[in-house]
C-alpha positions in Angstrom: -31.9 46.0 21.1 -28.8 47.6 19.7 -25.7 47.5 21.8 -24.5 50.8 23.4 -22.0 52.6 21.2 -18.3 52.7 22.0 -17.8 56.2 23.3 -14.4 57.5 22.4 -13.0 61.0 23.4 -10.6 62.5 20.9 -8.7 65.8 20.9 -10.1 67.3 17.6 -12.5 66.8 14.7 -9.9 65.1 12.5 -10.0 62.1 14.8 -13.8 62.1 14.6 -13.5 62.0 10.8 -11.0 59.1 10.9 -13.6 57.1 12.9 -16.7 58.2 11.1 -17.3 55.1 9.0 -17.0 52.6 12.0 -20.3 51.4 13.1 -21.0 51.4 16.8 -18.6 54.2 17.6 -19.5 57.6 19.0 -16.5 59.9 18.9 -16.7 63.1 21.0 -14.2 65.9 21.0 -12.6 66.6 24.4 -9.4 68.7 25.0 -9.3 67.5 28.7 -9.2 71.0 30.0 -12.7 70.9 31.3 -14.9 68.0 32.6 -16.8 66.3 29.7 -20.6 66.1 30.1 -20.5 62.5 28.8 -17.4 61.5 30.8 -19.2 58.6 32.5 -19.7 56.9 29.1 -16.1 57.3 27.7 -14.3 54.0 27.3 -11.3 55.2 25.4 -9.7 58.6 25.9 -7.1 60.0 23.5 -4.8 62.5 25.3 -4.0 65.7 23.3 -0.5 65.9 21.9 2.2 67.9 23.7 0.0 68.9 26.7 0.6 68.7 30.4 -2.6 66.7 31.1 -2.9 65.3 34.6 -4.8 62.0 34.6 -5.5 62.4 38.2 -7.3 65.6 37.4 -9.4 64.5 34.4 -10.2 60.8 35.0 -12.5 61.1 38.1 -16.0 60.3 37.0 -14.9 58.4 33.9 -16.4 55.2 35.3 -16.5 53.3 32.0 -12.9 54.2 31.1 -10.8 51.2 29.8 -8.0 52.7 27.8 -6.0 56.0 27.8 -4.3 56.4 24.5 -1.3 58.7 24.3 0.1 60.4 21.1 3.6 60.3 22.5 6.1 57.4 22.7 7.1 58.6 26.2 4.7 57.7 29.0 6.6 57.8 32.3 4.7 60.9 33.7 1.3 59.2 33.3 1.9 55.8 35.0 1.6 57.0 38.6 -1.8 58.7 37.9 -3.3 55.8 35.9 -6.6 54.7 37.5 -6.9 51.1 38.6 -8.2 48.8 35.9 -7.3 51.2 33.1 -4.8 50.4 30.4 -2.3 53.0 29.3 -1.1 52.8 25.6 1.7 54.8 24.1 2.2 55.8 20.5 4.9 53.4 19.6 5.3 53.5 15.8 3.8 57.0 15.4 7.1 58.9 15.8 9.6 56.5 14.5 10.2 58.3 11.1 10.1 61.8 12.5 12.4 61.2 15.5 14.9 59.1 13.4 15.0 61.9 10.8 15.8 64.5 13.5 18.5 62.2 15.0 20.2 62.1 11.7 19.7 65.8 11.1 21.2 66.8 14.4 24.2 64.5 13.8 24.9 65.8 10.4 24.4 69.4 11.4 26.8 69.1 14.4 29.4 67.1 12.5 29.4 69.4 9.5 29.4 72.6 11.5 26.0 73.9 10.2 25.4 76.1 13.3 28.6 77.9 12.7 27.6 78.5 9.0 24.2 79.8 10.1 25.9 82.4 12.4 28.4 83.3 9.6 25.5 83.8 7.1 23.8 86.1 9.6 27.0 88.2 9.5 27.3 88.0 5.7 30.7 86.4 6.3 32.2 83.8 4.0 34.2 81.4 6.2 37.6 80.3 5.0 37.8 76.7 3.9 38.8 74.2 6.5 38.4 70.5 6.9 35.6 69.3 9.1 34.5 66.0 10.4 32.3 63.7 8.3 29.7 61.1 9.2 31.1 58.7 6.6 33.4 56.1 8.2 32.2 57.0 11.7 31.4 54.4 14.4 27.8 55.0 15.5 26.3 53.5 18.7 22.5 53.5 19.0 21.6 53.2 22.7 18.0 52.0 22.9 17.2 49.5 20.0 13.4 49.5 20.0 11.3 50.6 17.1 12.7 54.1 17.0 16.2 52.8 17.5 15.9 50.6 14.5 14.4 53.5 12.5 17.5 55.5 13.5 19.8 52.7 12.4 18.1 52.4 9.0 18.7 56.1 8.3 22.3 56.0 9.3 23.2 52.9 7.5 23.4 54.4 4.0 26.0 56.9 5.2 28.8 54.4 5.3 29.0 54.1 9.0 29.8 51.2 11.3 26.6 50.6 13.4 26.4 49.1 16.9 23.2 48.7 18.9 22.5 48.4 22.7 19.2 47.4 24.3 18.2 46.5 27.8 19.1 42.9 27.1 21.4 41.2 24.6 19.8 39.5 21.7 20.5 38.4 18.1 20.7 41.2 15.5 19.0 42.0 12.3 19.9 43.2 8.8 21.3 46.4 10.3 23.4 45.1 13.2 24.7 41.5 13.6 24.2 41.5 17.4 22.3 43.7 19.9 24.4 44.2 23.0 22.9 44.4 26.5 23.1 47.6 28.5 25.9 46.0 30.7 28.2 46.3 27.6 27.7 50.0 27.3 30.7 51.2 29.3 33.1 49.1 27.2 31.4 50.1 23.9 31.5 53.9 24.5 35.3 54.4 24.0 35.0 52.7 20.5 32.3 55.1 19.0 32.4 58.5 17.5 28.6 59.2 17.6 26.3 58.0 20.4 22.5 58.3 19.7 20.4 57.9 22.8 16.8 56.8 22.3 16.0 54.9 25.6 12.7 55.4 27.5 13.0 57.3 30.8 12.8 54.8 33.6 14.5 54.4 37.0 17.2 52.4 35.3 17.9 55.0 32.6 17.6 58.2 34.6 21.1 59.6 34.8 22.4 56.8 32.6 24.9 59.1 31.0 26.5 60.5 34.1 30.0 61.9 34.4 31.5 58.4 34.4 29.8 57.3 31.2 30.4 60.6 29.4 34.1 60.3 30.5 34.3 57.0 28.7 33.4 58.6 25.3 36.5 59.4 23.2 37.7 62.9 22.7 35.7 64.6 19.9 32.8 62.3 20.1 29.2 63.5 19.7 26.3 62.6 22.0 22.9 62.9 20.3 19.9 62.8 22.8 16.5 62.3 21.3 15.2 60.3 24.3 14.4 62.3 27.4 16.5 65.0 29.1 17.0 63.3 32.5 18.7 60.3 30.8 21.8 62.6 30.7 23.4 64.4 33.6 23.2 68.0 32.4 26.0 69.3 34.7 28.4 66.6 33.6 27.5 67.2 29.9 28.1 71.0 30.2 31.5 70.3 31.8 32.6 67.9 29.0 31.4 70.2 26.2 32.8 73.3 27.8 36.2 71.7 27.9 35.9 71.0 24.2 36.3 67.2 24.7 32.8 66.3 23.6 30.0 67.7 21.5 26.3 67.3 22.0 23.1 67.6 19.9 20.0 67.6 22.0 16.3 67.6 21.2 15.6 67.1 24.9 17.1 68.7 28.0 17.0 68.6 31.7 15.4 70.9 32.8 12.8 71.3 30.0 11.8 73.7 28.7 15.4 75.0 29.0 15.2 78.3 30.9 16.8 81.5 29.6 20.3 81.9 30.8 20.9 78.2 31.3 24.6 77.2 30.6 23.6 74.7 27.9 22.4 77.6 25.6 25.9 79.0 25.3 28.1 75.9 25.9 30.5 75.4 22.9 29.8 72.4 20.8 26.1 72.1 21.9 23.3 72.2 19.4 19.7 72.3 20.8 16.3 71.8 19.3 13.2 72.4 21.4 11.8 68.8 21.7 10.5 68.6 18.2 11.5 65.1 17.3 8.0 63.8 16.6 6.4 67.1 15.6 6.1 66.7 11.8 3.3 66.2 9.4 4.4 62.5 9.2 3.1 62.0 12.7 -0.5 63.0 12.2 -1.7 60.2 9.8 0.1 57.6 11.9 -1.6 58.9 15.1 -5.0 58.7 13.4 -4.3 55.2 12.1 -3.3 54.0 15.6 -6.4 55.3 17.2 -8.5 53.7 14.5 -6.8 50.4 15.1 -7.4 50.7 18.8 -11.1 51.4 18.4 -11.4 48.5 16.0 -9.8 46.2 18.5 -12.2 47.3 21.2 -15.2 46.8 18.9 -14.1 43.3 18.2 -13.3 42.4 21.7 -9.5 42.1 21.0 -6.8 43.5 23.2 -5.5 46.9 22.3 -1.8 47.5 21.2 1.1 49.4 22.8 0.0 48.7 26.4 2.7 50.1 28.7 0.8 50.0 32.0 -2.4 48.6 33.4 -4.1 45.2 33.5 -2.9 44.2 30.0 0.7 45.4 30.4 2.0 42.0 31.6 0.6 40.1 28.6 2.1 42.7 26.2 5.6 42.6 27.8 
């Protein structure tokens, strides 16, 4: 007797096509907005990208569920609602290139004054020549040296910068940085850097990490680039620093988010904002398809899935 197929729920037909040649797999499309008629059979569920899915709302009745696969690197909002016995996997590796590209783009745009030039172009006004800052010879601090942090560092390295990296714990470096500092070194490192790129996960330890005290340790004229999560930075303190002209900020994420109309961040001098689009490029899609395919193949062969961030397998993947 043939074994029961591995039933996998996916957000759209492109995922079905990516799994079509795998024997023993039954991929069903589910946007998680309505209960699925085959919910009791689903063993792996892929959450749609950039949605506000509540696991508590969609997982009741999914009695066979073993794995919830996200398409985002961030996962903090899902942990509390994860059913017992189910593994939560994030999309580590999927957004590295896209997020790192945006971090570099935001940095160059802010340093070279691109927002000012866009405004001038809209007015058909040719700005008089004046010297502006450059990324070359800058001291760049990457706070959060995981996969995306390393991707950020790789893209900054050719721009003739001095790179420093910070992670949760100190460790030996790599070809990009000779040493990775622990987070306890951050207060002493901030005064020595012109650009600070933040790419830490949002946890109890990182929430409000860049408060008034930490921002106050950054040197005058420094740029804070946040491609992590909005609550990692104290918004009120950041507005105060940028409004005074002491710091600049380039933000793909904000707190609150979406940033409401009329919020002071929109009009604070020296602040550049993009609407949380770090991972939203065409480069993301094939990587997401490949990740789901690898996860399905692991389950078919009885191997543990990758990128487990919560659930029974999280300890063994730490």
